[in-house]
CHARMM internal coordinates of N, CA and C (Angstrom, degrees):
IC EDIT
DIST 1 N 1 CA 1.5002
DIST 1 CA 1 C 1.6260
ANGL 1 N 1 CA 1 C 112.79
DIST 1 C 2 N 1.3206
ANGL 1 CA 1 C 2 N 114.09
DIHE 1 N 1 CA 1 C 2 N 123.22
DIST 2 N 2 CA 1.4562
ANGL 1 C 2 N 2 CA 112.88
DIHE 1 CA 1 C 2 N 2 CA -171.87
DIST 2 CA 2 C 1.5939
ANGL 2 N 2 CA 2 C 107.88
DIHE 1 C 2 N 2 CA 2 C -99.19
DIST 2 C 3 N 1.2919
ANGL 2 CA 2 C 3 N 112.55
DIHE 2 N 2 CA 2 C 3 N 143.47
DIST 3 N 3 CA 1.4940
ANGL 2 C 3 N 3 CA 113.45
DIHE 2 CA 2 C 3 N 3 CA 174.42
DIST 3 CA 3 C 1.5492
ANGL 3 N 3 CA 3 C 117.15
DIHE 2 C 3 N 3 CA 3 C -73.69
DIST 3 C 4 N 1.1897
ANGL 3 CA 3 C 4 N 117.66
DIHE 3 N 3 CA 3 C 4 N 133.36
DIST 4 N 4 CA 1.5365
ANGL 3 C 4 N 4 CA 123.31
DIHE 3 CA 3 C 4 N 4 CA -179.44
DIST 4 CA 4 C 1.4808
ANGL 4 N 4 CA 4 C 108.50
DIHE 3 C 4 N 4 CA 4 C -73.38
DIST 4 C 5 N 1.2610
ANGL 4 CA 4 C 5 N 119.06
DIHE 4 N 4 CA 4 C 5 N 119.05
DIST 5 N 5 CA 1.5683
ANGL 4 C 5 N 5 CA 118.68
DIHE 4 CA 4 C 5 N 5 CA 172.59
DIST 5 CA 5 C 1.5559
ANGL 5 N 5 CA 5 C 112.05
DIHE 4 C 5 N 5 CA 5 C -63.74
DIST 5 C 6 N 1.3825
ANGL 5 CA 5 C 6 N 109.39
DIHE 5 N 5 CA 5 C 6 N 133.55
DIST 6 N 6 CA 1.3483
ANGL 5 C 6 N 6 CA 123.13
DIHE 5 CA 5 C 6 N 6 CA -174.93
DIST 6 CA 6 C 1.6883
ANGL 6 N 6 CA 6 C 104.10
DIHE 5 C 6 N 6 CA 6 C -92.64
DIST 6 C 7 N 1.3542
ANGL 6 CA 6 C 7 N 109.95
DIHE 6 N 6 CA 6 C 7 N 128.12
DIST 7 N 7 CA 1.5136
ANGL 6 C 7 N 7 CA 115.07
DIHE 6 CA 6 C 7 N 7 CA 176.13
DIST 7 CA 7 C 1.5087
ANGL 7 N 7 CA 7 C 107.68
DIHE 6 C 7 N 7 CA 7 C -106.36
DIST 7 C 8 N 1.3611
ANGL 7 CA 7 C 8 N 118.30
DIHE 7 N 7 CA 7 C 8 N 124.27
DIST 8 N 8 CA 1.4161
ANGL 7 C 8 N 8 CA 119.76
DIHE 7 CA 7 C 8 N 8 CA 176.37
DIST 8 CA 8 C 1.6131
ANGL 8 N 8 CA 8 C 106.88
DIHE 7 C 8 N 8 CA 8 C -109.69
DIST 8 C 9 N 1.1789
ANGL 8 CA 8 C 9 N 113.86
DIHE 8 N 8 CA 8 C 9 N 125.77
DIST 9 N 9 CA 1.4821
ANGL 8 C 9 N 9 CA 117.08
DIHE 8 CA 8 C 9 N 9 CA 176.33
DIST 9 CA 9 C 1.4912
ANGL 9 N 9 CA 9 C 107.47
DIHE 8 C 9 N 9 CA 9 C -117.37
DIST 9 C 10 N 1.3870
ANGL 9 CA 9 C 10 N 115.37
DIHE 9 N 9 CA 9 C 10 N 139.35
DIST 10 N 10 CA 1.4653
ANGL 9 C 10 N 10 CA 118.79
DIHE 9 CA 9 C 10 N 10 CA -173.44
DIST 10 CA 10 C 1.4960
ANGL 10 N 10 CA 10 C 105.04
DIHE 9 C 10 N 10 CA 10 C -76.10
DIST 10 C 11 N 1.3367
ANGL 10 CA 10 C 11 N 113.91
DIHE 10 N 10 CA 10 C 11 N 136.38
DIST 11 N 11 CA 1.5448
ANGL 10 C 11 N 11 CA 117.42
DIHE 10 CA 10 C 11 N 11 CA 173.81
DIST 11 CA 11 C 1.5446
ANGL 11 N 11 CA 11 C 102.18
DIHE 10 C 11 N 11 CA 11 C -79.16
DIST 11 C 12 N 1.4117
ANGL 11 CA 11 C 12 N 114.69
DIHE 11 N 11 CA 11 C 12 N 132.23
DIST 12 N 12 CA 1.4014
ANGL 11 C 12 N 12 CA 118.76
DIHE 11 CA 11 C 12 N 12 CA 176.17
DIST 12 CA 12 C 1.4767
ANGL 12 N 12 CA 12 C 113.68
DIHE 11 C 12 N 12 CA 12 C -63.16
DIST 12 C 13 N 1.2932
ANGL 12 CA 12 C 13 N 118.83
DIHE 12 N 12 CA 12 C 13 N 146.58
DIST 13 N 13 CA 1.3737
ANGL 12 C 13 N 13 CA 118.53
DIHE 12 CA 12 C 13 N 13 CA 177.85
DIST 13 CA 13 C 1.6675
ANGL 13 N 13 CA 13 C 113.48
DIHE 12 C 13 N 13 CA 13 C -77.11
DIST 13 C 14 N 1.2228
ANGL 13 CA 13 C 14 N 117.17
DIHE 13 N 13 CA 13 C 14 N 171.60
DIST 14 N 14 CA 1.4276
ANGL 13 C 14 N 14 CA 119.05
DIHE 13 CA 13 C 14 N 14 CA 177.57
DIST 14 CA 14 C 1.4939
ANGL 14 N 14 CA 14 C 111.27
DIHE 13 C 14 N 14 CA 14 C -65.12
DIST 14 C 15 N 1.3404
ANGL 14 CA 14 C 15 N 116.15
DIHE 14 N 14 CA 14 C 15 N -32.32
DIST 15 N 15 CA 1.5931
ANGL 14 C 15 N 15 CA 120.13
DIHE 14 CA 14 C 15 N 15 CA -179.82
DIST 15 CA 15 C 1.5242
ANGL 15 N 15 CA 15 C 100.20
DIHE 14 C 15 N 15 CA 15 C -65.07
DIST 15 C 16 N 1.2669
ANGL 15 CA 15 C 16 N 116.72
DIHE 15 N 15 CA 15 C 16 N -58.92
DIST 16 N 16 CA 1.4804
ANGL 15 C 16 N 16 CA 123.06
DIHE 15 CA 15 C 16 N 16 CA -176.34
DIST 16 CA 16 C 1.6214
ANGL 16 N 16 CA 16 C 113.57
DIHE 15 C 16 N 16 CA 16 C -42.53
DIST 16 C 17 N 1.3671
ANGL 16 CA 16 C 17 N 109.16
DIHE 16 N 16 CA 16 C 17 N -48.15
DIST 17 N 17 CA 1.4684
ANGL 16 C 17 N 17 CA 117.98
DIHE 16 CA 16 C 17 N 17 CA -178.66
DIST 17 CA 17 C 1.5119
ANGL 17 N 17 CA 17 C 107.25
DIHE 16 C 17 N 17 CA 17 C -64.46
DIST 17 C 18 N 1.3372
ANGL 17 CA 17 C 18 N 122.26
DIHE 17 N 17 CA 17 C 18 N -47.13
DIST 18 N 18 CA 1.3567
ANGL 17 C 18 N 18 CA 124.63
DIHE 17 CA 17 C 18 N 18 CA -176.75
DIST 18 CA 18 C 1.5280
ANGL 18 N 18 CA 18 C 112.56
DIHE 17 C 18 N 18 CA 18 C -62.73
DIST 18 C 19 N 1.3314
ANGL 18 CA 18 C 19 N 109.93
DIHE 18 N 18 CA 18 C 19 N -39.91
DIST 19 N 19 CA 1.4962
ANGL 18 C 19 N 19 CA 112.14
DIHE 18 CA 18 C 19 N 19 CA 179.16
DIST 19 CA 19 C 1.5192
ANGL 19 N 19 CA 19 C 111.68
DIHE 18 C 19 N 19 CA 19 C -66.72
DIST 19 C 20 N 1.3435
ANGL 19 CA 19 C 20 N 119.79
DIHE 19 N 19 CA 19 C 20 N -36.87
DIST 20 N 20 CA 1.4229
ANGL 19 C 20 N 20 CA 122.07
DIHE 19 CA 19 C 20 N 20 CA 173.55
DIST 20 CA 20 C 1.5199
ANGL 20 N 20 CA 20 C 115.25
DIHE 19 C 20 N 20 CA 20 C -61.69
DIST 20 C 21 N 1.3058
ANGL 20 CA 20 C 21 N 116.55
DIHE 20 N 20 CA 20 C 21 N -44.54
DIST 21 N 21 CA 1.4872
ANGL 20 C 21 N 21 CA 120.86
DIHE 20 CA 20 C 21 N 21 CA 173.84
DIST 21 CA 21 C 1.5936
ANGL 21 N 21 CA 21 C 113.31
DIHE 20 C 21 N 21 CA 21 C -61.60
DIST 21 C 22 N 1.3323
ANGL 21 CA 21 C 22 N 111.22
DIHE 21 N 21 CA 21 C 22 N -43.17
DIST 22 N 22 CA 1.5076
ANGL 21 C 22 N 22 CA 120.83
DIHE 21 CA 21 C 22 N 22 CA 175.31
DIST 22 CA 22 C 1.5578
ANGL 22 N 22 CA 22 C 109.43
DIHE 21 C 22 N 22 CA 22 C -52.40
DIST 22 C 23 N 1.3358
ANGL 22 CA 22 C 23 N 110.94
DIHE 22 N 22 CA 22 C 23 N -53.50
DIST 23 N 23 CA 1.5601
ANGL 22 C 23 N 23 CA 114.02
DIHE 22 CA 22 C 23 N 23 CA -175.87
DIST 23 CA 23 C 1.4414
ANGL 23 N 23 CA 23 C 110.82
DIHE 22 C 23 N 23 CA 23 C -63.58
DIST 23 C 24 N 1.3013
ANGL 23 CA 23 C 24 N 120.16
DIHE 23 N 23 CA 23 C 24 N -25.62
DIST 24 N 24 CA 1.5382
ANGL 23 C 24 N 24 CA 119.23
DIHE 23 CA 23 C 24 N 24 CA -177.07
DIST 24 CA 24 C 1.6260
ANGL 24 N 24 CA 24 C 107.50
DIHE 23 C 24 N 24 CA 24 C -81.83
DIST 24 C 25 N 1.2886
ANGL 24 CA 24 C 25 N 114.39
DIHE 24 N 24 CA 24 C 25 N -31.89
DIST 25 N 25 CA 1.4684
ANGL 24 C 25 N 25 CA 117.57
DIHE 24 CA 24 C 25 N 25 CA -171.31
DIST 25 CA 25 C 1.5632
ANGL 25 N 25 CA 25 C 110.97
DIHE 24 C 25 N 25 CA 25 C -91.97
DIST 25 C 26 N 1.2674
ANGL 25 CA 25 C 26 N 119.88
DIHE 25 N 25 CA 25 C 26 N -32.27
DIST 26 N 26 CA 1.4189
ANGL 25 C 26 N 26 CA 116.75
DIHE 25 CA 25 C 26 N 26 CA -164.48
DIST 26 CA 26 C 1.5962
ANGL 26 N 26 CA 26 C 105.34
DIHE 25 C 26 N 26 CA 26 C -115.07
DIST 26 C 27 N 1.2622
ANGL 26 CA 26 C 27 N 113.44
DIHE 26 N 26 CA 26 C 27 N 155.95
DIST 27 N 27 CA 1.4325
ANGL 26 C 27 N 27 CA 121.22
DIHE 26 CA 26 C 27 N 27 CA 174.52
DIST 27 CA 27 C 1.4971
ANGL 27 N 27 CA 27 C 110.67
DIHE 26 C 27 N 27 CA 27 C -77.24
DIST 27 C 28 N 1.2298
ANGL 27 CA 27 C 28 N 122.00
DIHE 27 N 27 CA 27 C 28 N 165.14
DIST 28 N 28 CA 1.4453
ANGL 27 C 28 N 28 CA 122.59
DIHE 27 CA 27 C 28 N 28 CA -179.07
DIST 28 CA 28 C 1.5214
ANGL 28 N 28 CA 28 C 113.84
DIHE 27 C 28 N 28 CA 28 C -59.42
DIST 28 C 29 N 1.3009
ANGL 28 CA 28 C 29 N 119.18
DIHE 28 N 28 CA 28 C 29 N -40.55
DIST 29 N 29 CA 1.4647
ANGL 28 C 29 N 29 CA 126.74
DIHE 28 CA 28 C 29 N 29 CA -179.75
DIST 29 CA 29 C 1.5740
ANGL 29 N 29 CA 29 C 104.41
DIHE 28 C 29 N 29 CA 29 C -58.73
DIST 29 C 30 N 1.2547
ANGL 29 CA 29 C 30 N 118.20
DIHE 29 N 29 CA 29 C 30 N -53.75
DIST 30 N 30 CA 1.5234
ANGL 29 C 30 N 30 CA 126.57
DIHE 29 CA 29 C 30 N 30 CA -175.59
DIST 30 CA 30 C 1.5505
ANGL 30 N 30 CA 30 C 108.56
DIHE 29 C 30 N 30 CA 30 C -58.92
DIST 30 C 31 N 1.4430
ANGL 30 CA 30 C 31 N 112.33
DIHE 30 N 30 CA 30 C 31 N -35.65
DIST 31 N 31 CA 1.4211
ANGL 30 C 31 N 31 CA 114.36
DIHE 30 CA 30 C 31 N 31 CA -174.83
DIST 31 CA 31 C 1.5460
ANGL 31 N 31 CA 31 C 109.98
DIHE 30 C 31 N 31 CA 31 C -78.35
DIST 31 C 32 N 1.4021
ANGL 31 CA 31 C 32 N 114.64
DIHE 31 N 31 CA 31 C 32 N -33.55
DIST 32 N 32 CA 1.4565
ANGL 31 C 32 N 32 CA 113.70
DIHE 31 CA 31 C 32 N 32 CA 172.15
DIST 32 CA 32 C 1.4139
ANGL 32 N 32 CA 32 C 113.12
DIHE 31 C 32 N 32 CA 32 C -64.53
DIST 32 C 33 N 1.3830
ANGL 32 CA 32 C 33 N 116.77
DIHE 32 N 32 CA 32 C 33 N -46.49
DIST 33 N 33 CA 1.4610
ANGL 32 C 33 N 33 CA 118.20
DIHE 32 CA 32 C 33 N 33 CA -178.10
DIST 33 CA 33 C 1.5910
ANGL 33 N 33 CA 33 C 112.79
DIHE 32 C 33 N 33 CA 33 C -53.92
DIST 33 C 34 N 1.3131
ANGL 33 CA 33 C 34 N 110.07
DIHE 33 N 33 CA 33 C 34 N -48.83
DIST 34 N 34 CA 1.6165
ANGL 33 C 34 N 34 CA 118.18
DIHE 33 CA 33 C 34 N 34 CA 177.37
DIST 34 CA 34 C 1.5091
ANGL 34 N 34 CA 34 C 105.75
DIHE 33 C 34 N 34 CA 34 C -54.25
DIST 34 C 35 N 1.2197
ANGL 34 CA 34 C 35 N 124.48
DIHE 34 N 34 CA 34 C 35 N -50.50
DIST 35 N 35 CA 1.5473
ANGL 34 C 35 N 35 CA 128.62
DIHE 34 CA 34 C 35 N 35 CA -176.21
DIST 35 CA 35 C 1.4665
ANGL 35 N 35 CA 35 C 105.21
DIHE 34 C 35 N 35 CA 35 C -59.63
DIST 35 C 36 N 1.3057
ANGL 35 CA 35 C 36 N 118.60
DIHE 35 N 35 CA 35 C 36 N -47.92
DIST 36 N 36 CA 1.4502
ANGL 35 C 36 N 36 CA 120.85
DIHE 35 CA 35 C 36 N 36 CA -170.80
DIST 36 CA 36 C 1.5972
ANGL 36 N 36 CA 36 C 108.42
DIHE 35 C 36 N 36 CA 36 C -69.14
DIST 36 C 37 N 1.3680
ANGL 36 CA 36 C 37 N 116.66
DIHE 36 N 36 CA 36 C 37 N -36.68
DIST 37 N 37 CA 1.4698
ANGL 36 C 37 N 37 CA 120.48
DIHE 36 CA 36 C 37 N 37 CA 177.84
DIST 37 CA 37 C 1.5016
ANGL 37 N 37 CA 37 C 106.84
DIHE 36 C 37 N 37 CA 37 C -68.83
DIST 37 C 38 N 1.2885
ANGL 37 CA 37 C 38 N 122.68
DIHE 37 N 37 CA 37 C 38 N -40.91
DIST 38 N 38 CA 1.4839
ANGL 37 C 38 N 38 CA 120.95
DIHE 37 CA 37 C 38 N 38 CA 179.19
DIST 38 CA 38 C 1.4645
ANGL 38 N 38 CA 38 C 110.70
DIHE 37 C 38 N 38 CA 38 C -63.49
DIST 38 C 39 N 1.3756
ANGL 38 CA 38 C 39 N 118.53
DIHE 38 N 38 CA 38 C 39 N -41.34
DIST 39 N 39 CA 1.4617
ANGL 38 C 39 N 39 CA 120.03
DIHE 38 CA 38 C 39 N 39 CA 177.65
DIST 39 CA 39 C 1.5062
ANGL 39 N 39 CA 39 C 110.48
DIHE 38 C 39 N 39 CA 39 C -63.18
DIST 39 C 40 N 1.2784
ANGL 39 CA 39 C 40 N 117.15
DIHE 39 N 39 CA 39 C 40 N -32.93
DIST 40 N 40 CA 1.5170
ANGL 39 C 40 N 40 CA 118.10
DIHE 39 CA 39 C 40 N 40 CA 177.26
DIST 40 CA 40 C 1.5099
ANGL 40 N 40 CA 40 C 110.85
DIHE 39 C 40 N 40 CA 40 C -63.84
DIST 40 C 41 N 1.3548
ANGL 40 CA 40 C 41 N 112.20
DIHE 40 N 40 CA 40 C 41 N -44.55
DIST 41 N 41 CA 1.4461
ANGL 40 C 41 N 41 CA 122.80
DIHE 40 CA 40 C 41 N 41 CA 179.62
DIST 41 CA 41 C 1.5462
ANGL 41 N 41 CA 41 C 110.76
DIHE 40 C 41 N 41 CA 41 C -51.94
DIST 41 C 42 N 1.3613
ANGL 41 CA 41 C 42 N 112.53
DIHE 41 N 41 CA 41 C 42 N -59.41
DIST 42 N 42 CA 1.4081
ANGL 41 C 42 N 42 CA 116.93
DIHE 41 CA 41 C 42 N 42 CA 174.81
DIST 42 CA 42 C 1.5272
ANGL 42 N 42 CA 42 C 118.00
DIHE 41 C 42 N 42 CA 42 C -55.25
DIST 42 C 43 N 1.2822
ANGL 42 CA 42 C 43 N 118.87
DIHE 42 N 42 CA 42 C 43 N -37.26
DIST 43 N 43 CA 1.4725
ANGL 42 C 43 N 43 CA 125.40
DIHE 42 CA 42 C 43 N 43 CA 176.35
DIST 43 CA 43 C 1.6149
ANGL 43 N 43 CA 43 C 105.64
DIHE 42 C 43 N 43 CA 43 C -65.09
DIST 43 C 44 N 1.2757
ANGL 43 CA 43 C 44 N 116.39
DIHE 43 N 43 CA 43 C 44 N -48.27
DIST 44 N 44 CA 1.4495
ANGL 43 C 44 N 44 CA 116.71
DIHE 43 CA 43 C 44 N 44 CA 177.77
DIST 44 CA 44 C 1.5425
ANGL 44 N 44 CA 44 C 112.33
DIHE 43 C 44 N 44 CA 44 C -59.32
DIST 44 C 45 N 1.3564
ANGL 44 CA 44 C 45 N 122.37
DIHE 44 N 44 CA 44 C 45 N -40.34
DIST 45 N 45 CA 1.4547
ANGL 44 C 45 N 45 CA 125.86
DIHE 44 CA 44 C 45 N 45 CA 175.74
DIST 45 CA 45 C 1.5617
ANGL 45 N 45 CA 45 C 107.52
DIHE 44 C 45 N 45 CA 45 C -61.87
DIST 45 C 46 N 1.2449
ANGL 45 CA 45 C 46 N 118.91
DIHE 45 N 45 CA 45 C 46 N -39.06
DIST 46 N 46 CA 1.3956
ANGL 45 C 46 N 46 CA 120.14
DIHE 45 CA 45 C 46 N 46 CA -178.70
DIST 46 CA 46 C 1.3897
ANGL 46 N 46 CA 46 C 116.74
DIHE 45 C 46 N 46 CA 46 C -65.21
DIST 46 C 47 N 1.4897
ANGL 46 CA 46 C 47 N 116.62
DIHE 46 N 46 CA 46 C 47 N -37.28
DIST 47 N 47 CA 1.3954
ANGL 46 C 47 N 47 CA 119.92
DIHE 46 CA 46 C 47 N 47 CA -177.48
DIST 47 CA 47 C 1.4755
ANGL 47 N 47 CA 47 C 108.64
DIHE 46 C 47 N 47 CA 47 C -82.71
DIST 47 C 48 N 1.2866
ANGL 47 CA 47 C 48 N 122.41
DIHE 47 N 47 CA 47 C 48 N -23.96
DIST 48 N 48 CA 1.4651
ANGL 47 C 48 N 48 CA 126.33
DIHE 47 CA 47 C 48 N 48 CA 174.71
DIST 48 CA 48 C 1.4999
ANGL 48 N 48 CA 48 C 109.07
DIHE 47 C 48 N 48 CA 48 C -68.35
DIST 48 C 49 N 1.4297
ANGL 48 CA 48 C 49 N 117.44
DIHE 48 N 48 CA 48 C 49 N -40.71
DIST 49 N 49 CA 1.4853
ANGL 48 C 49 N 49 CA 118.59
DIHE 48 CA 48 C 49 N 49 CA 172.22
DIST 49 CA 49 C 1.4824
ANGL 49 N 49 CA 49 C 113.74
DIHE 48 C 49 N 49 CA 49 C -64.29
DIST 49 C 50 N 1.3594
ANGL 49 CA 49 C 50 N 116.19
DIHE 49 N 49 CA 49 C 50 N -35.78
DIST 50 N 50 CA 1.4946
ANGL 49 C 50 N 50 CA 117.40
DIHE 49 CA 49 C 50 N 50 CA -178.95
DIST 50 CA 50 C 1.5347
ANGL 50 N 50 CA 50 C 107.13
DIHE 49 C 50 N 50 CA 50 C -72.51
DIST 50 C 51 N 1.2127
ANGL 50 CA 50 C 51 N 122.31
DIHE 50 N 50 CA 50 C 51 N -30.23
DIST 51 N 51 CA 1.5154
ANGL 50 C 51 N 51 CA 125.98
DIHE 50 CA 50 C 51 N 51 CA -177.14
DIST 51 CA 51 C 1.5383
ANGL 51 N 51 CA 51 C 103.86
DIHE 50 C 51 N 51 CA 51 C -72.15
DIST 51 C 52 N 1.2718
ANGL 51 CA 51 C 52 N 125.43
DIHE 51 N 51 CA 51 C 52 N -38.42
DIST 52 N 52 CA 1.3965
ANGL 51 C 52 N 52 CA 129.27
DIHE 51 CA 51 C 52 N 52 CA 178.89
DIST 52 CA 52 C 1.5119
ANGL 52 N 52 CA 52 C 109.84
DIHE 51 C 52 N 52 CA 52 C -65.98
DIST 52 C 53 N 1.2996
ANGL 52 CA 52 C 53 N 113.24
DIHE 52 N 52 CA 52 C 53 N -48.55
DIST 53 N 53 CA 1.4214
ANGL 52 C 53 N 53 CA 118.72
DIHE 52 CA 52 C 53 N 53 CA -176.45
DIST 53 CA 53 C 1.5966
ANGL 53 N 53 CA 53 C 112.59
DIHE 52 C 53 N 53 CA 53 C -66.00
DIST 53 C 54 N 1.4161
ANGL 53 CA 53 C 54 N 112.72
DIHE 53 N 53 CA 53 C 54 N -36.75
DIST 54 N 54 CA 1.3996
ANGL 53 C 54 N 54 CA 118.71
DIHE 53 CA 53 C 54 N 54 CA 171.30
DIST 54 CA 54 C 1.5133
ANGL 54 N 54 CA 54 C 114.86
DIHE 53 C 54 N 54 CA 54 C -58.46
DIST 54 C 55 N 1.3703
ANGL 54 CA 54 C 55 N 114.79
DIHE 54 N 54 CA 54 C 55 N -52.46
DIST 55 N 55 CA 1.3956
ANGL 54 C 55 N 55 CA 119.14
DIHE 54 CA 54 C 55 N 55 CA 177.01
DIST 55 CA 55 C 1.4845
ANGL 55 N 55 CA 55 C 118.27
DIHE 54 C 55 N 55 CA 55 C -52.45
DIST 55 C 56 N 1.3440
ANGL 55 CA 55 C 56 N 113.82
DIHE 55 N 55 CA 55 C 56 N -40.56
DIST 56 N 56 CA 1.4841
ANGL 55 C 56 N 56 CA 122.96
DIHE 55 CA 55 C 56 N 56 CA 171.81
DIST 56 CA 56 C 1.3901
ANGL 56 N 56 CA 56 C 114.89
DIHE 55 C 56 N 56 CA 56 C -57.42
DIST 56 C 57 N 1.4475
ANGL 56 CA 56 C 57 N 117.15
DIHE 56 N 56 CA 56 C 57 N -43.96
DIST 57 N 57 CA 1.4833
ANGL 56 C 57 N 57 CA 120.23
DIHE 56 CA 56 C 57 N 57 CA -177.76
DIST 57 CA 57 C 1.4575
ANGL 57 N 57 CA 57 C 105.42
DIHE 56 C 57 N 57 CA 57 C -67.53
DIST 57 C 58 N 1.2893
ANGL 57 CA 57 C 58 N 119.28
DIHE 57 N 57 CA 57 C 58 N -45.39
DIST 58 N 58 CA 1.5271
ANGL 57 C 58 N 58 CA 122.11
DIHE 57 CA 57 C 58 N 58 CA -172.75
DIST 58 CA 58 C 1.4738
ANGL 58 N 58 CA 58 C 106.95
DIHE 57 C 58 N 58 CA 58 C -67.27
DIST 58 C 59 N 1.2978
ANGL 58 CA 58 C 59 N 125.35
DIHE 58 N 58 CA 58 C 59 N -42.09
DIST 59 N 59 CA 1.4227
ANGL 58 C 59 N 59 CA 120.88
DIHE 58 CA 58 C 59 N 59 CA 171.47
DIST 59 CA 59 C 1.4845
ANGL 59 N 59 CA 59 C 117.21
DIHE 58 C 59 N 59 CA 59 C -58.22
DIST 59 C 60 N 1.3691
ANGL 59 CA 59 C 60 N 116.35
DIHE 59 N 59 CA 59 C 60 N -42.07
DIST 60 N 60 CA 1.3827
ANGL 59 C 60 N 60 CA 118.24
DIHE 59 CA 59 C 60 N 60 CA 174.94
DIST 60 CA 60 C 1.4716
ANGL 60 N 60 CA 60 C 117.21
DIHE 59 C 60 N 60 CA 60 C -62.11
DIST 60 C 61 N 1.3980
ANGL 60 CA 60 C 61 N 118.39
DIHE 60 N 60 CA 60 C 61 N -34.99
DIST 61 N 61 CA 1.5273
ANGL 60 C 61 N 61 CA 125.28
DIHE 60 CA 60 C 61 N 61 CA 175.62
DIST 61 CA 61 C 1.5594
ANGL 61 N 61 CA 61 C 102.13
DIHE 60 C 61 N 61 CA 61 C -68.53
DIST 61 C 62 N 1.2278
ANGL 61 CA 61 C 62 N 126.30
DIHE 61 N 61 CA 61 C 62 N -48.54
DIST 62 N 62 CA 1.3673
ANGL 61 C 62 N 62 CA 128.48
DIHE 61 CA 61 C 62 N 62 CA -173.19
DIST 62 CA 62 C 1.4978
ANGL 62 N 62 CA 62 C 109.00
DIHE 61 C 62 N 62 CA 62 C -62.93
DIST 62 C 63 N 1.2961
ANGL 62 CA 62 C 63 N 122.81
DIHE 62 N 62 CA 62 C 63 N -42.28
DIST 63 N 63 CA 1.4968
ANGL 62 C 63 N 63 CA 130.44
DIHE 62 CA 62 C 63 N 63 CA 175.61
DIST 63 CA 63 C 1.4678
ANGL 63 N 63 CA 63 C 110.04
DIHE 62 C 63 N 63 CA 63 C -65.68
DIST 63 C 64 N 1.3611
ANGL 63 CA 63 C 64 N 117.89
DIHE 63 N 63 CA 63 C 64 N -36.67
DIST 64 N 64 CA 1.5384
ANGL 63 C 64 N 64 CA 119.20
DIHE 63 CA 63 C 64 N 64 CA -178.65
DIST 64 CA 64 C 1.5287
ANGL 64 N 64 CA 64 C 106.66
DIHE 63 C 64 N 64 CA 64 C -70.93
DIST 64 C 65 N 1.3355
ANGL 64 CA 64 C 65 N 122.28
DIHE 64 N 64 CA 64 C 65 N -40.02
DIST 65 N 65 CA 1.4585
ANGL 64 C 65 N 65 CA 120.81
DIHE 64 CA 64 C 65 N 65 CA -173.46
DIST 65 CA 65 C 1.5653
ANGL 65 N 65 CA 65 C 109.14
DIHE 64 C 65 N 65 CA 65 C -80.41
DIST 65 C 66 N 1.2499
ANGL 65 CA 65 C 66 N 123.81
DIHE 65 N 65 CA 65 C 66 N -12.50
DIST 66 N 66 CA 1.4644
ANGL 65 C 66 N 66 CA 123.94
DIHE 65 CA 65 C 66 N 66 CA 175.76
DIST 66 CA 66 C 1.6157
ANGL 66 N 66 CA 66 C 114.94
DIHE 65 C 66 N 66 CA 66 C -74.61
END
COOR INIT
IC SEED 1 N 1 CA 1 C
IC BUILD
């Protein structure tokens, strides 16, 4: 009796699936614009997080001096 070889194929992630659909539906210029916009959103989120952390530190320093 021979063992049957098992084939494992990776299940594509949601991101991979969305990129595949995006490449089918959008021209390359639109794709670039969408990716640039998403990069800007992520950068805005990072800056907002930095602002919150900075405000926390400044409040802690102000409370410590009082």
